[in-house]
BAMAR-648430 format. One record per residue (C-alpha): x, y, z. Coordinates in steps of 0.02 Angstrom, whole numbers, padded with zeros to 5 digits, always signed. Layout:
! BAMAR-648430
XYZ...
! end
This chain:
! BAMAR-648430
+00000+00000+00000+00147+00114+00030+00189+00110-00156+00011+00159-00202+00023+00307-00084+00188+00359-00164+00113+00343-00338-00036+00446-00280+00084+00582-00231+00179+00576-00397+00032+00596-00516-00082+00747-00525-00271+00725-00539-00271+00739-00728-00140+00602-00746-00234+00490-00625-00395+00513-00723-00303+00472-00886-00230+00314-00807-00403+00261-00743-00481+00295-00914-00349+00189-01001-00374+00048-00875-00562+00052-00902-00540+00053-01092-00426-00098-01084-00546-00192-00968-00693-00157-01084-00592-00214-01235-00546-00378-01149-00726-00406-01099-00784-00374-01278-00654-00497-01343-00712-00628-01219-00895-00597-01261-00862-00612-01448-00766-00773-01422-00912-00845-01324-01035-00792-01460-00927-00874-01594-00922-01035-01493-01111-01032-01468-01136-01000-01654-01022-01145-01701-01118-01259-01581-01283-01208-01663-01210-01238-01836-01146-01410-01784-01317-01458-01713-01406-01392-01868-01292-01497-01977-01335-01653-01876-01522-01616-01892-01504-01583-02079-01414-01749-02106-01554-01841-02013-01687-01753-02116-01593-01791-02276-01573-01977-02229-01759-01988-02188-01806-01907-02352-01696-02028-02449-01768-02178-02355-01947-02123-02391-01906-02099-02575-01843-02276-02590
! end
């Protein structure tokens, strides 16, 4: 905690606000990246399941035709 107090004494309010803003921006960016990765995974899961269903429908249609 002593180091934080020393840093607090070194930076003026404007610099502290700039540092906070940069930290918030980086955190939001990381959260967005994580969210997008989860969406991609969910989308790929849906596509995989849709492909399985499509194959079953196709097989059933072929069986009925014969």
